[in-house]
The first five atom37 places (N, CA, C, CB, O) and aatype in JSON, in Angstrom:
{
  "aatype": [12, 11, 7, 7, 9, 7, 2, 10, 12, 11, 5, 0, 5, 6, 19, 10, 0, 15, 10, 6, 19, 15, 7, 3, 15, 7, 7, 7, 12, 19, 1, 9, 16, 12, 16, 7, 11, 8, 6, 19, 1, 1, 19, 19, 9, 19, 3, 15, 10, 12, 0, 3, 3, 11, 3, 12, 1, 6, 3, 10, 19, 0, 0, 0, 9, 2, 3, 0, 16, 8, 11, 19, 6, 15, 16, 16, 5, 6, 1, 12, 15, 7, 10, 16, 15, 7, 10, 2, 10, 14],
  "atom_mask": [
    [1, 1, 1, 1, 1],
    [1, 1, 1, 1, 1],
    [1, 1, 1, 0, 1],
    [1, 1, 1, 0, 1],
    [1, 1, 1, 1, 1],
    [1, 1, 1, 0, 1],
    [1, 1, 1, 1, 1],
    [1, 1, 1, 1, 1],
    [1, 1, 1, 1, 1],
    [1, 1, 1, 1, 1],
    [1, 1, 1, 1, 1],
    [1, 1, 1, 1, 1],
    [1, 1, 1, 1, 1],
    [1, 1, 1, 1, 1],
    [1, 1, 1, 1, 1],
    [1, 1, 1, 1, 1],
    [1, 1, 1, 1, 1],
    [1, 1, 1, 1, 1],
    [1, 1, 1, 1, 1],
    [1, 1, 1, 1, 1],
    [1, 1, 1, 1, 1],
    [1, 1, 1, 1, 1],
    [1, 1, 1, 0, 1],
    [1, 1, 1, 1, 1],
    [1, 1, 1, 1, 1],
    [1, 1, 1, 0, 1],
    [1, 1, 1, 0, 1],
    [1, 1, 1, 0, 1],
    [1, 1, 1, 1, 1],
    [1, 1, 1, 1, 1],
    [1, 1, 1, 1, 1],
    [1, 1, 1, 1, 1],
    [1, 1, 1, 1, 1],
    [1, 1, 1, 1, 1],
    [1, 1, 1, 1, 1],
    [1, 1, 1, 0, 1],
    [1, 1, 1, 1, 1],
    [1, 1, 1, 1, 1],
    [1, 1, 1, 1, 1],
    [1, 1, 1, 1, 1],
    [1, 1, 1, 1, 1],
    [1, 1, 1, 1, 1],
    [1, 1, 1, 1, 1],
    [1, 1, 1, 1, 1],
    [1, 1, 1, 1, 1],
    [1, 1, 1, 1, 1],
    [1, 1, 1, 1, 1],
    [1, 1, 1, 1, 1],
    [1, 1, 1, 1, 1],
    [1, 1, 1, 1, 1],
    [1, 1, 1, 1, 1],
    [1, 1, 1, 1, 1],
    [1, 1, 1, 1, 1],
    [1, 1, 1, 1, 1],
    [1, 1, 1, 1, 1],
    [1, 1, 1, 1, 1],
    [1, 1, 1, 1, 1],
    [1, 1, 1, 1, 1],
    [1, 1, 1, 1, 1],
    [1, 1, 1, 1, 1],
    [1, 1, 1, 1, 1],
    [1, 1, 1, 1, 1],
    [1, 1, 1, 1, 1],
    [1, 1, 1, 1, 1],
    [1, 1, 1, 1, 1],
    [1, 1, 1, 1, 1],
    [1, 1, 1, 1, 1],
    [1, 1, 1, 1, 1],
    [1, 1, 1, 1, 1],
    [1, 1, 1, 1, 1],
    [1, 1, 1, 1, 1],
    [1, 1, 1, 1, 1],
    [1, 1, 1, 1, 1],
    [1, 1, 1, 1, 1],
    [1, 1, 1, 1, 1],
    [1, 1, 1, 1, 1],
    [1, 1, 1, 1, 1],
    [1, 1, 1, 1, 1],
    [1, 1, 1, 1, 1],
    [1, 1, 1, 1, 1],
    [1, 1, 1, 1, 1],
    [1, 1, 1, 0, 1],
    [1, 1, 1, 1, 1],
    [1, 1, 1, 1, 1],
    [1, 1, 1, 1, 1],
    [1, 1, 1, 0, 1],
    [1, 1, 1, 1, 1],
    [1, 1, 1, 1, 1],
    [1, 1, 1, 1, 1],
    [1, 1, 1, 1, 1]
  ],
  "atom_positions": [
    [[64.34, 87.94, 86.69], [65.52, 88.76, 86.95], [65.51, 89.29, 88.38], [65.59, 89.93, 85.96], [66.52, 89.25, 89.08]],
    [[64.32, 89.78, 88.82], [64.23, 90.34, 90.15], [64.57, 89.3, 91.22], [62.84, 90.92, 90.39], [65.26, 89.61, 92.19]],
    [[64.08, 88.07, 91.04], [64.37, 87.01, 91.99], [65.86, 86.7, 92.03], [0.0, 0.0, 0.0], [66.4, 86.41, 93.1]],
    [[66.52, 86.74, 90.89], [67.96, 86.47, 90.84], [68.76, 87.49, 91.61], [0.0, 0.0, 0.0], [69.67, 87.14, 92.36]],
    [[68.42, 88.76, 91.43], [69.12, 89.83, 92.15], [68.8, 89.75, 93.64], [68.73, 91.22, 91.59], [69.68, 89.95, 94.48]],
    [[67.55, 89.46, 93.98], [67.16, 89.32, 95.39], [67.9, 88.19, 96.06], [0.0, 0.0, 0.0], [68.37, 88.33, 97.19]],
    [[68.01, 87.06, 95.37], [68.75, 85.93, 95.92], [70.23, 86.26, 96.07], [68.58, 84.69, 95.03], [70.88, 85.86, 97.04]],
    [[70.76, 86.99, 95.11], [72.16, 87.4, 95.16], [72.41, 88.3, 96.37], [72.56, 88.11, 93.86], [73.41, 88.14, 97.08]],
    [[71.51, 89.25, 96.6], [71.66, 90.16, 97.75], [71.56, 89.4, 99.07], [70.58, 91.26, 97.69], [72.3, 89.68, 100.01]],
    [[70.64, 88.43, 99.14], [70.5, 87.63, 100.35], [71.78, 86.84, 100.6], [69.29, 86.68, 100.23], [72.26, 86.77, 101.73]],
    [[72.33, 86.25, 99.55], [73.57, 85.5, 99.67], [74.72, 86.41, 100.11], [73.91, 84.82, 98.33], [75.54, 86.02, 100.94]],
    [[74.76, 87.61, 99.56], [75.81, 88.57, 99.93], [75.71, 88.94, 101.41], [75.72, 89.83, 99.06], [76.73, 89.04, 102.09]],
    [[74.5, 89.15, 101.9], [74.31, 89.49, 103.31], [74.75, 88.35, 104.21], [72.85, 89.83, 103.58], [75.33, 88.58, 105.28]],
    [[74.48, 87.11, 103.79], [74.92, 85.95, 104.57], [76.44, 85.86, 104.61], [74.32, 84.67, 104.0], [77.02, 85.53, 105.65]],
    [[77.07, 86.14, 103.48], [78.54, 86.11, 103.43], [79.11, 87.16, 104.38], [79.04, 86.36, 101.99], [80.03, 86.87, 105.14]],
    [[78.57, 88.37, 104.34], [79.08, 89.43, 105.21], [78.83, 89.14, 106.68], [78.44, 90.76, 104.84], [79.66, 89.47, 107.53]],
    [[77.7, 88.53, 106.98], [77.38, 88.22, 108.37], [78.35, 87.2, 108.95], [75.95, 87.71, 108.48], [78.67, 87.24, 110.14]],
    [[78.81, 86.28, 108.13], [79.7, 85.23, 108.63], [81.18, 85.62, 108.56], [79.48, 83.96, 107.85], [82.02, 84.91, 109.12]],
    [[81.5, 86.7, 107.9], [82.88, 87.12, 107.71], [83.47, 87.7, 108.99], [82.97, 88.16, 106.58], [82.83, 88.53, 109.65]],
    [[84.67, 87.27, 109.35], [85.43, 87.87, 110.44], [86.86, 88.07, 109.97], [85.38, 86.98, 111.73], [87.46, 87.16, 109.4]],
    [[87.4, 89.25, 110.21], [88.79, 89.54, 109.88], [89.46, 90.16, 111.11], [88.9, 90.48, 108.64], [88.79, 90.68, 112.0]],
    [[90.78, 90.1, 111.13], [91.54, 90.7, 112.22], [92.5, 91.73, 111.67], [92.3, 89.62, 113.02], [93.12, 91.54, 110.62]],
    [[92.62, 92.82, 112.39], [93.58, 93.86, 112.07], [94.58, 93.96, 113.21], [0.0, 0.0, 0.0], [94.21, 93.83, 114.38]],
    [[95.84, 94.2, 112.86], [96.91, 94.26, 113.86], [97.63, 95.6, 113.79], [97.91, 93.11, 113.65], [97.59, 96.32, 112.79]],
    [[98.29, 95.91, 114.88], [99.21, 97.05, 114.9], [100.3, 96.76, 115.93], [98.47, 98.39, 115.23], [100.17, 95.89, 116.78]],
    [[101.36, 97.52, 115.81], [102.47, 97.36, 116.74], [103.11, 95.98, 116.66], [0.0, 0.0, 0.0], [103.54, 95.43, 117.68]],
    [[103.16, 95.43, 115.47], [103.76, 94.11, 115.31], [102.98, 93.02, 116.04], [0.0, 0.0, 0.0], [103.57, 92.06, 116.53]],
    [[101.65, 93.18, 116.11], [100.82, 92.18, 116.76], [100.55, 92.47, 118.23], [0.0, 0.0, 0.0], [99.96, 91.64, 118.93]],
    [[100.98, 93.64, 118.7], [100.74, 93.98, 120.1], [99.27, 94.26, 120.36], [101.57, 95.18, 120.5], [98.78, 94.06, 121.48]],
    [[98.56, 94.74, 119.33], [97.12, 94.98, 119.43], [96.46, 94.28, 118.26], [96.78, 96.52, 119.44], [96.9, 94.42, 117.12]],
    [[95.4, 93.53, 118.54], [94.65, 92.83, 117.49], [93.16, 93.09, 117.7], [94.96, 91.29, 117.5], [92.63, 92.89, 118.79]],
    [[92.51, 93.53, 116.62], [91.07, 93.78, 116.62], [90.43, 92.78, 115.66], [90.73, 95.27, 116.2], [90.88, 92.65, 114.52]],
    [[89.39, 92.08, 116.1], [88.64, 91.19, 115.23], [87.29, 91.85, 114.97], [88.47, 89.76, 115.87], [86.59, 92.25, 115.9]],
    [[86.94, 91.95, 113.68], [85.76, 92.68, 113.25], [84.96, 91.81, 112.27], [86.16, 94.02, 112.59], [85.53, 91.02, 111.52]],
    [[83.64, 91.97, 112.29], [82.79, 91.24, 111.36], [82.7, 91.99, 110.04], [81.38, 91.02, 111.95], [83.17, 93.13, 109.92]],
    [[82.1, 91.34, 109.05], [81.87, 91.98, 107.76], [80.93, 93.16, 107.83], [0.0, 0.0, 0.0], [80.85, 93.95, 106.9]],
    [[80.22, 93.28, 108.94], [79.32, 94.42, 109.15], [79.98, 95.5, 110.01], [78.02, 93.96, 109.81], [79.3, 96.38, 110.53]],
    [[81.31, 95.42, 110.14], [82.12, 96.4, 110.88], [81.82, 96.44, 112.38], [81.9, 97.77, 110.3], [81.99, 97.48, 113.01]],
    [[81.38, 95.32, 112.94], [81.18, 95.23, 114.38], [82.44, 94.62, 115.0], [79.9, 94.4, 114.73], [82.9, 93.57, 114.55]],
    [[82.98, 95.27, 116.02], [84.17, 94.75, 116.68], [83.75, 93.61, 117.61], [84.91, 95.87, 117.47], [82.88, 93.78, 118.46]],
    [[84.38, 92.45, 117.41], [84.07, 91.26, 118.22], [85.07, 91.07, 119.36], [84.06, 90.03, 117.34], [84.68, 90.67, 120.46]],
    [[86.33, 91.34, 119.1], [87.36, 91.11, 120.1], [88.44, 92.19, 120.01], [87.98, 89.72, 119.94], [88.75, 92.7, 118.94]],
    [[88.99, 92.51, 121.16], [90.15, 93.4, 121.25], [91.17, 92.68, 122.12], [89.77, 94.83, 121.84], [90.88, 92.32, 123.26]],
    [[92.37, 92.47, 121.58], [93.43, 91.82, 122.34], [94.62, 92.77, 122.4], [93.84, 90.44, 121.69], [95.11, 93.25, 121.37]],
    [[95.07, 93.04, 123.62], [96.24, 93.9, 123.84], [97.21, 93.1, 124.7], [95.84, 95.27, 124.53], [96.85, 92.62, 125.77]],
    [[98.45, 92.96, 124.21], [99.43, 92.19, 124.99], [99.72, 92.9, 126.31], [100.74, 92.0, 124.18], [99.7, 94.13, 126.39]],
    [[99.97, 92.1, 127.33], [100.17, 92.64, 128.68], [101.3, 93.66, 128.76], [100.45, 91.52, 129.64], [101.18, 94.66, 129.48]],
    [[102.38, 93.43, 128.03], [103.53, 94.33, 128.13], [103.2, 95.74, 127.65], [104.69, 93.78, 127.31], [103.86, 96.7, 128.06]],
    [[102.19, 95.87, 126.81], [101.82, 97.2, 126.3], [101.11, 98.03, 127.37], [100.92, 97.05, 125.07], [101.07, 99.25, 127.27]],
    [[100.55, 97.38, 128.37], [99.81, 98.11, 129.39], [100.71, 99.01, 130.23], [99.07, 97.13, 130.29], [100.23, 99.98, 130.83]],
    [[101.99, 98.71, 130.28], [102.92, 99.54, 131.05], [103.4, 100.75, 130.25], [104.12, 98.71, 131.5], [104.03, 101.65, 130.81]],
    [[103.11, 100.77, 128.95], [103.57, 101.86, 128.09], [102.67, 103.09, 128.18], [103.64, 101.39, 126.65], [101.66, 103.09, 128.89]],
    [[103.06, 104.09, 127.47], [102.36, 105.36, 127.41], [100.93, 105.21, 126.92], [103.12, 106.32, 126.51], [100.68, 104.5, 125.94]],
    [[99.99, 105.86, 127.59], [98.57, 105.79, 127.24], [98.33, 106.25, 125.81], [97.74, 106.64, 128.21], [97.55, 105.63, 125.08]],
    [[98.98, 107.32, 125.39], [98.8, 107.83, 124.03], [99.23, 106.79, 122.99], [99.59, 109.13, 123.83], [98.59, 106.65, 121.95]],
    [[100.29, 106.08, 123.27], [100.76, 105.06, 122.34], [99.74, 103.91, 122.26], [102.14, 104.52, 122.77], [99.46, 103.42, 121.17]],
    [[99.19, 103.49, 123.4], [98.16, 102.43, 123.4], [96.97, 102.85, 122.56], [97.71, 102.1, 124.84], [96.46, 102.08, 121.75]],
    [[96.53, 104.08, 122.76], [95.38, 104.58, 122.0], [95.67, 104.61, 120.5], [95.0, 105.99, 122.49], [94.82, 104.24, 119.7]],
    [[96.86, 105.04, 120.13], [97.25, 105.08, 118.72], [97.28, 103.67, 118.12], [98.63, 105.74, 118.56], [96.84, 103.47, 116.99]],
    [[97.79, 102.71, 118.88], [97.86, 101.34, 118.38], [96.47, 100.72, 118.23], [98.71, 100.48, 119.32], [96.22, 99.98, 117.28]],
    [[95.57, 101.02, 119.15], [94.19, 100.52, 119.03], [93.53, 101.13, 117.8], [93.35, 100.85, 120.31], [92.88, 100.42, 117.03]],
    [[93.69, 102.43, 117.6], [93.12, 103.08, 116.42], [93.7, 102.5, 115.14], [93.36, 104.59, 116.47], [92.96, 102.26, 114.18]],
    [[95.0, 102.26, 115.11], [95.63, 101.69, 113.92], [95.13, 100.27, 113.65], [97.16, 101.69, 114.09], [94.93, 99.9, 112.49]],
    [[94.92, 99.48, 114.7], [94.42, 98.12, 114.52], [92.98, 98.13, 114.0], [94.49, 97.35, 115.84], [92.62, 97.31, 113.16]],
    [[92.17, 99.06, 114.49], [90.79, 99.2, 113.99], [90.81, 99.59, 112.52], [90.0, 100.24, 114.83], [90.07, 99.03, 111.72]],
    [[91.65, 100.55, 112.17], [91.75, 100.96, 110.76], [92.22, 99.81, 109.88], [92.7, 102.15, 110.62], [91.73, 99.64, 108.77]],
    [[93.17, 99.02, 110.37], [93.66, 97.87, 109.61], [92.54, 96.86, 109.4], [94.85, 97.22, 110.33], [92.36, 96.35, 108.29]],
    [[91.78, 96.57, 110.45], [90.66, 95.63, 110.33], [89.61, 96.16, 109.37], [90.04, 95.36, 111.71], [89.06, 95.4, 108.57]],
    [[89.32, 97.45, 109.43], [88.33, 98.05, 108.54], [88.76, 97.92, 107.08], [88.11, 99.53, 108.9], [87.94, 97.56, 106.23]],
    [[90.01, 98.19, 106.79], [90.52, 98.06, 105.42], [90.44, 96.61, 104.96], [91.97, 98.57, 105.33], [90.12, 96.34, 103.8]],
    [[90.74, 95.67, 105.85], [90.67, 94.26, 105.49], [89.23, 93.82, 105.25], [91.3, 93.4, 106.59], [88.98, 93.01, 104.35]],
    [[88.28, 94.33, 106.03], [86.87, 94.02, 105.79], [86.46, 94.51, 104.41], [85.97, 94.68, 106.88], [85.81, 93.78, 103.66]],
    [[86.86, 95.74, 104.08], [86.5, 96.31, 102.77], [87.08, 95.49, 101.62], [86.98, 97.76, 102.68], [86.38, 95.18, 100.66]],
    [[88.35, 95.13, 101.71], [88.97, 94.4, 100.61], [88.43, 92.97, 100.52], [90.48, 94.38, 100.78], [88.23, 92.46, 99.42]],
    [[88.2, 92.34, 101.66], [87.65, 90.98, 101.65], [86.23, 90.99, 101.12], [87.7, 90.37, 103.05], [85.84, 90.09, 100.37]],
    [[85.45, 91.98, 101.51], [84.08, 92.11, 101.01], [84.08, 92.28, 99.5], [83.35, 93.29, 101.68], [83.3, 91.64, 98.79]],
    [[84.95, 93.13, 99.01], [85.04, 93.37, 97.57], [85.42, 92.08, 96.83], [86.07, 94.48, 97.27], [84.85, 91.78, 95.78]],
    [[86.38, 91.34, 97.36], [86.79, 90.08, 96.74], [85.65, 89.08, 96.71], [87.99, 89.49, 97.49], [85.4, 88.44, 95.69]],
    [[84.96, 88.94, 97.83], [83.86, 87.96, 97.91], [82.7, 88.36, 97.02], [83.38, 87.82, 99.35], [82.08, 87.51, 96.38]],
    [[82.4, 89.66, 96.97], [81.29, 90.13, 96.14], [81.62, 89.96, 94.67], [80.96, 91.6, 96.44], [80.73, 89.63, 93.87]],
    [[82.86, 90.16, 94.28], [83.22, 89.98, 92.88], [83.09, 88.52, 92.5], [84.64, 90.48, 92.61], [82.77, 88.2, 91.35]],
    [[83.33, 87.62, 93.44], [83.14, 86.2, 93.18], [81.67, 85.85, 93.01], [0.0, 0.0, 0.0], [81.33, 85.02, 92.17]],
    [[80.81, 86.48, 93.79], [79.37, 86.22, 93.69], [78.78, 86.78, 92.4], [78.64, 86.82, 94.88], [77.87, 86.18, 91.82]],
    [[79.3, 87.91, 91.94], [78.72, 88.57, 90.78], [79.5, 88.32, 89.49], [78.64, 90.05, 91.04], [79.26, 88.98, 88.48]],
    [[80.43, 87.38, 89.52], [81.3, 87.18, 88.36], [80.54, 86.78, 87.09], [82.32, 86.13, 88.69], [81.0, 87.09, 85.99]],
    [[79.42, 86.11, 87.21], [78.68, 85.69, 86.03], [77.67, 86.71, 85.53], [0.0, 0.0, 0.0], [77.04, 86.5, 84.5]],
    [[77.52, 87.8, 86.24], [76.55, 88.83, 85.85], [77.22, 89.95, 85.09], [75.84, 89.39, 87.09], [78.4, 90.25, 85.31]],
    [[76.48, 90.57, 84.21], [76.97, 91.73, 83.49], [76.51, 93.0, 84.2], [76.48, 91.72, 82.02], [75.6, 93.69, 83.73]],
    [[77.15, 93.3, 85.32], [76.8, 94.5, 86.08], [77.79, 95.61, 85.79], [76.75, 94.21, 87.59], [78.97, 95.35, 85.55]],
    [[77.29, 96.86, 85.81], [78.21, 97.98, 85.55], [79.18, 98.19, 86.7], [77.41, 99.27, 85.32], [80.01, 99.09, 86.64]]
  ]
}
């Protein structure tokens, strides 16, 4: 049993390490790409947004990070439920 759970945890860590999701805000004006371990890999801001208000840019970056974080959480939950579907876990 212990080996099965250990292997499952190792597999889960590999899935999370390879996972990348993107979060957007402002209709795609800001895009954040984040790993399953919540590390930001890329930040893309369209050029036209650079001429806008600094506060608005900051808000859009924060919203894109939050969107990516929520997507990481939901994708992780979906993938983990697939890995544990055959187990009787509480």
